C-alpha positions in Angstrom: 11.8 -3.8 11.4 9.1 -3.2 8.7 9.4 -6.7 7.1 6.5 -8.4 8.8 3.9 -6.6 6.9 1.9 -9.3 5.1 -0.7 -9.7 7.8 -1.2 -5.9 8.2 -1.5 -5.5 4.4 -4.2 -8.2 4.3 -6.0 -6.8 7.3 -6.1 -3.4 5.7 -7.5 -4.9 2.5 -10.3 -6.6 4.5 -11.1 -3.3 6.2 -11.3 -1.6 2.8 -13.8 -4.2 1.6 -15.8 -3.8 4.8 -15.9 0.0 4.0 -17.2 -0.9 0.5 -20.1 -2.8 2.0 -20.9 0.2 4.3 -20.9 2.4 1.2 -23.2 0.1 -0.7 -25.6 -0.2 2.2 -25.6 3.6 2.6 -26.3 4.3 -1.1 -29.0 1.6 -1.4 -30.8 2.7 1.8 -30.9 6.4 0.7 -32.2 5.6 -2.8 -35.6 4.5 -4.0 -34.4 3.2 -7.3 -34.9 -0.6 -7.5 -32.1 -1.0 -10.0 -29.6 0.3 -7.5 -30.8 -2.3 -5.0 -30.3 -5.0 -7.7 -26.8 -3.7 -8.4 -25.8 -3.8 -4.8 -27.2 -7.3 -4.5 -25.2 -8.3 -7.6 -22.0 -7.0 -6.1 -22.6 -8.6 -2.7 -23.3 -11.9 -4.4 -19.9 -12.1 -6.2 -16.9 -14.0 -4.8 -14.3 -12.2 -2.9 -11.8 -12.9 -5.7 -13.7 -10.7 -8.1 -14.4 -7.9 -5.6 -10.7 -7.8 -4.6 -9.6 -7.7 -8.3 -11.8 -4.6 -9.0 -12.1 -2.7 -5.7 -8.5 -3.3 -4.4 -7.1 -1.7 -7.6 -5.8 1.8 -7.0 -8.9 3.1 -8.8 -11.2 1.1 -6.5 -9.2 2.0 -3.4 -9.5 5.7 -4.2 -13.2 5.5 -5.0 -13.9 3.7 -1.6 -11.8 6.3 0.3 -13.5 9.2 -1.3 -17.0 7.7 -1.0 -16.5 6.7 2.6 -15.2 10.2 3.5 -18.1 11.8 1.7 -20.6 9.6 3.6 -19.1 10.2 7.0 -19.1 13.9 6.5 -15.9 14.3 8.5 -14.9 18.0 8.6 -11.2 17.0 8.3 -11.9 15.5 4.9 -13.8 18.4 3.5 -10.9 20.2 1.9 -9.7 17.0 0.2 -13.2 16.3 -1.1 -13.6 19.8 -2.4 -10.2 19.6 -4.2 -11.3 16.3 -5.7 -14.6 17.8 -6.9 -12.8 20.8 -8.4 -10.4 18.5 -10.2 -13.2 16.3 -11.5 -15.1 19.4 -12.7 -18.2 18.8 -10.6 -20.2 20.8 -8.1 -19.2 19.8 -4.6 -22.9 19.6 -3.6 -23.4 16.8 -6.2 -20.3 14.7 -5.1 -22.3 11.8 -3.8 -24.4 11.6 -6.9 -21.2 11.6 -9.0 -19.6 8.9 -6.9 -22.8 6.8 -7.3 -22.7 7.1 -11.1 -19.0 6.0 -11.0 -20.1 2.8 -9.2 -21.4 1.7 -12.6 -17.9 1.6 -14.0 -17.0 -1.0 -11.3 -20.2 -3.0 -11.9 -19.3 -3.1 -15.6 -15.9 -4.5 -14.8 -17.4 -7.1 -12.4 -19.9 -8.2 -15.1 -17.1 -8.8 -17.6 -14.7 -10.4 -15.0 -17.3 -12.7 -13.5 -19.1 -13.6 -16.8 -22.4 -13.2 -15.0 -25.4 -11.6 -16.7 -27.1 -8.9 -14.6 -30.8 -8.8 -13.8 -30.8 -5.0 -14.1 -30.1 -2.4 -16.7 -26.8 -0.6 -16.8 -25.8 2.5 -18.7 -22.0 3.0 -18.9 -20.1 6.0 -20.3 -16.4 6.0 -19.4 -13.0 6.9 -20.6 -9.6 5.6 -19.6 -11.1 2.5 -18.0 -8.9 -0.4 -17.0 -10.4 -3.8 -17.3 -9.1 -6.9 -15.4 -9.4 -10.1 -17.3 -7.6 -13.5 -17.3 -4.9 -12.2 -14.8 -4.0 -9.3 -17.1 -5.1 -5.6 -17.2 -6.5 -4.1 -20.4 -7.0 -0.4 -21.2 -9.5 1.3 -23.4 -8.2 4.0 -25.8 -11.6 5.2 -26.7 -14.7 6.5 -24.9 -17.1 3.6 -24.1 -20.8 4.3 -24.2 -23.2 1.4 -24.0 -26.3 0.0 -22.4 -26.5 -3.4 -20.8 -29.8 -5.2 -20.2 -30.6 -8.7 -18.9 -30.9 -9.8 -22.5 -27.4 -8.5 -23.4 -24.8 -11.1 -24.3 -21.1 -10.3 -23.9 -18.3 -12.2 -25.4 -14.6 -11.6 -24.9 -12.0 -12.3 -27.7 -8.3 -12.0 -27.0 -5.7 -11.9 -29.8 -2.2 -11.4 -28.4 -2.2 -7.9 -26.9 -5.8 -6.9 -27.9 -9.0 -7.7 -26.1 -12.3 -7.2 -27.8 -15.7 -7.0 -26.1 -18.4 -8.2 -28.4 -21.7 -6.9 -27.0 -25.0 -8.1 -28.6 -28.5 -6.9 -27.7 -31.8 -7.1 -29.7 -30.0 -8.0 -32.9 -27.4 -5.2 -32.7 -23.7 -5.7 -32.1 -21.0 -3.4 -30.8 -17.3 -4.1 -30.5 -15.0 -2.3 -28.0 -11.3 -2.8 -28.3 -8.9 -2.9 -25.3 -5.1 -3.0 -25.4 -2.9 -4.7 -22.8 -1.8 -2.3 -20.1 2.0 -1.9 -20.3 3.7 -3.9 -17.7 6.3 -6.5 -16.7 6.4 -10.1 -17.8 8.7 -10.9 -14.9 6.8 -9.3 -12.0 3.1 -8.4 -11.6 3.5 -4.6 -12.0 2.1 -2.2 -14.5 2.7 1.3 -15.8 -0.5 3.2 -15.1 -1.0 6.6 -16.8 -4.6 6.0 -17.6 -6.7 5.5 -14.4 -8.1 8.5 -12.4 -6.1 7.3 -9.4 -2.8 7.8 -11.4 -3.8 11.2 -12.9 -5.2 13.2 -10.0 -2.8 16.1 -9.3 -4.6 18.4 -6.8 -3.2 19.5 -3.4 -2.5 16.4 -1.3 -1.7 14.2 -4.3 1.2 14.1 -6.7 1.4 17.3 -8.8 4.5 16.7 -11.0 3.9 16.2 -14.7 3.4 12.6 -15.9 5.2 11.0 -18.8 3.0 11.0 -21.9 1.0 7.8 -22.2 1.8 7.9 -25.9 5.6 7.8 -25.3 5.9 4.0 -25.6 9.7 4.1 -25.8 10.1 5.7 -22.4 7.4 3.5 -20.9 9.0 0.3 -22.2 12.5 1.5 -21.1 11.2 2.2 -17.6 9.6 -1.3 -17.3 13.1 -2.7 -17.8 14.6 -0.3 -15.3 12.0 -1.1 -12.7 12.6 -4.9 -13.2 16.3 -4.3 -12.6 15.6 -2.1 -9.6 13.6 -5.0 -8.0 16.4 -7.4 -8.8 18.8 -5.2 -6.9 16.5 -5.2 -3.9 16.4 -9.1 -4.1 20.0 -9.1 -2.8 19.3 -6.9 0.2 15.6 -7.3 1.3 13.8 -10.5 0.6 10.6 -9.2 2.2 10.3 -6.4 -0.4 11.3 -8.7 -3.3 8.7 -11.3 -2.3 6.1 -8.5 -2.1 6.8 -7.5 -5.7 6.9 -11.1 -6.8 3.4 -11.8 -5.3 1.5 -8.6 -5.3 0.1 -6.5 -8.2 1.6 -3.0 -8.2 1.3 0.1 -10.3 4.0 2.7 -11.3 3.2 6.2 -12.4 6.3 7.7 -14.2 6.9 11.4 -13.5 9.1 14.0 -15.1 11.0 15.3 -12.0 12.6 18.7 -11.6 16.2 19.1 -12.8 18.7 17.8 -10.3 16.2 15.9 -8.2 14.3 12.6 -8.3 11.2 13.0 -6.1 8.7 10.2 -5.6 5.5 9.8 -3.6 2.8 7.3 -2.5 -0.4 7.7 -0.6 -1.7 5.7 2.4 -5.2 5.5 0.8 -4.0 4.1 -2.5 -1.7 1.2 -1.6 0.2 -0.5 -4.4 0.6 2.7 -6.5 4.0 4.4 -6.7 4.6 7.8 -8.3 8.3 8.0 -9.2 10.7 10.2 -11.3 12.0 8.5 -14.4 15.8 7.8 -14.5 18.2 5.7 -16.4 19.7 4.5 -13.1 17.9 1.4 -11.9 19.6 1.7 -8.5 18.0 5.0 -7.9 14.6 3.5 -8.7 15.4 0.9 -6.1 15.7 3.7 -3.6 12.4 5.3 -4.6 10.7 1.9 -4.4 12.0 1.1 -0.9 11.3 4.7 0.3 7.6 4.6 -0.8 6.9 1.1 0.2 8.3 1.8 3.6 5.9 4.8 3.9 3.0 2.5 3.1 4.2 -0.2 5.6 4.8 2.4 8.3 1.3 3.8 7.9 -0.1 0.3 8.2 1.9 -0.3 11.3 0.6 2.9 12.8 -2.9 1.7 12.2 -2.1 -0.8 15.0 -0.1 1.5 17.2 0.5 5.3 16.6 4.1 4.8 17.7 4.2 8.6 18.4 2.5 9.1 21.8 -0.8 10.9 21.1 -1.1 12.1 24.7 1.9 14.5 23.9 1.6 15.0 20.1 -2.1 14.3 19.2 -1.8 12.8 15.7 1.7 14.1 15.3 0.9 15.9 12.0 -0.6 19.2 13.2 2.3 21.2 14.6 5.1 22.0 12.2 8.2 23.0 14.1 11.0 20.4 13.7 14.0 20.4 11.4 14.0 17.8 8.7 17.1 17.3 6.6 15.0 16.4 3.6 12.7 19.5 3.6 13.3 23.2 3.7 10.2 24.0 5.8 9.5 23.1 9.5 7.9 19.7 9.8 5.6 17.9 12.2 7.0 15.2 14.5 5.3 12.4 12.5 6.7 13.8 9.3 10.3 13.7 10.6 9.6 10.3 12.1 8.4 8.9 8.8 11.5 10.5 7.1 13.8 8.9 9.6 12.3 5.4 9.2 11.9 5.3 5.5 15.4 6.8 4.8 16.8 4.3 7.4 15.4 1.5 5.3 17.0 3.0 2.2 20.3 3.5 4.0 20.2 -0.1 5.1 19.6 -1.1 1.4 22.8 0.8 0.3 24.7 -0.7 3.3 23.7 -4.3 2.5 24.3 -3.7 -1.3 27.9 -2.4 -0.7 28.7 -5.3 1.7 27.1 -8.3 -0.1 26.6 -7.6 -3.8 28.8 -7.6 -6.9 28.2 -4.1 -8.4 30.4 -2.2 -10.8 32.4 0.9 -10.0 29.7 3.4 -11.2 27.1 1.6 -9.1 29.4 1.5 -6.1 29.9 5.3 -6.4 26.2 5.9 -6.4 25.7 3.6 -3.4 28.5 5.1 -1.4 27.4 8.7 -2.0 23.7 8.0 -1.3 24.4 6.0 1.9 26.8 8.7 3.2 24.3 11.4 2.4 21.5 9.6 4.2 23.7 8.6 7.2 24.5 12.2 8.0 20.9 13.4 7.3 19.5 10.6 9.5 21.8 11.6 12.3 20.4 15.2 12.1 16.9 13.8 12.0 17.6 11.8 15.1 18.6 15.1 16.9 15.2 16.5 15.9 13.4 13.5 17.3 15.3 13.5 20.6 12.5 15.4 22.3 9.7 13.3 20.8 7.6 11.1 23.0 6.9 7.5 21.7 4.4 4.8 22.8 6.2 1.8 24.4 6.0 -0.1 21.1 7.2 3.1 19.2 10.1 3.5 21.6 11.3 0.0 21.0 10.7 0.2 17.2 12.6 3.5 16.9 15.5 2.3 19.0 16.2 -0.5 16.5 16.7 2.0 13.7 18.9 4.3 15.9 21.0 1.3 16.9 21.6 0.2 13.3 22.3 3.8 12.2 24.9 4.5 14.9 26.6 1.0 15.1 26.6 0.0 11.4 25.9 2.7 8.9 27.6 5.7 10.5 30.6 3.7 11.4 31.0 2.4 7.9 30.7 5.9 6.5 33.2 7.5 8.8 35.7 4.6 8.7 35.8 4.9 4.9 35.7 8.7 4.8 32.5 8.6 2.6 31.3 11.9 4.2 34.0 13.6 2.1 32.5 12.4 -1.2 30.6 14.7 -3.6 26.9 15.2 -2.5 24.1 13.2 -4.2 20.7 14.7 -3.6 17.4 13.0 -4.7 15.0 15.2 -2.8 13.9 18.5 -4.2 15.0 21.7 -2.3 13.3 24.9 -3.4 14.0 27.3 -0.4 17.4 26.6 1.1 20.5 27.1 -1.0 22.7 24.0 -0.9 26.3 24.9 -0.6 29.5 23.0 0.1 31.9 20.6 -1.7 31.5 17.5 0.4 28.5 15.6 1.8 29.5 16.7 5.3 29.6 20.4 4.3 26.3 20.4 2.5 24.4 18.5 5.1 25.7 20.7 7.9 25.1 23.9 6.0 21.5 22.9 5.3 20.8 22.5 9.0 22.6 25.7 9.9 20.8 27.8 7.3 17.4 26.3 8.4 18.2 27.3 12.0 19.0 30.8 11.0 15.7 31.1 9.1 13.4 29.3 11.6 14.7 29.7 15.1 
């Protein structure tokens, strides 16, 4: 279904680095500053390994997306760019100049990572910078302000969980201390509450409050929970487990609203997951599968829209369909995404119940979540009955419908799981959820939506 994603993931990464080159060429062609030309030449002269480490981080991906959008001048991106400018506290008219200044942060990281002395001068003034070095990530807890010249020497000293930059120039010495970014020793993932990519909270990006970066107990507890969540996935989806075993990822822990566990991701910032903290590792497994499936589906739609554009354009403009997971009318692509990603989650619960040794409490969670999703997915399928798909999209969608009707729904109905107590994770703020059983609540949500919107 969505498992064969490695090639698409690598292809997208290559495309992002090509966009980086286009950005660098644009900036250098529009400027008369010789030092910028030297900086661009320095970046282009580095190995792909270093460029990938710096620019395929969430921070690098976000900077490339924003810079490329600003250069293209696409009217569809204007609102997003204005929201970003407002969030960053800069005048929208000076956005390109601001982005060009931020390039120096990445050049600074590349100088340290590559251990290559520049043939230009660089002034750096940054906060919350994350530095990749020796296959680990290091965060600065202080504001860094320094000047680097061709005569500057930089040494790196590492003592357990502390990295110190020793910068010497013209007889002066400055030391800057970095601490290891909290993360797993079992998988290459980190908790990121420091980078700009993790913190942006304007319209179009995650707006829920973040866990405090000073709350080390919660952060350390969540690392253990995420590790357990990935281990649960190992028993049901080797493709996702292998992804987390071999790819660097970043988690942003959120404080969710009472009674719900929302999560989010963004197609322009692959590898970053915003998720609601919880003591239940199984529920983190659901959020991980949900968000990674969104990212994989977006990458698949880069190859083929799946939703027929001759009928639906992009499939995101017109909001008129019922979605079991939202209270407002949704576009066809929104319902389609919901159907696919929640099908992947329902498949996880189905496989877990049929193949893994889980305790009674975990079994109760799995049964209630699977039953909840099965009935919601059936209603989402009704909404998509009038949708038009491309040939590839029709075949792709049919696989999920078949698994839903012939496996998941049969299992739910045969075991009367639709009579269990509801277990919501999504946040509802408009429709009142009433009913004692999953069947009652799911049906009532659809009925009430119809009253309000038809």
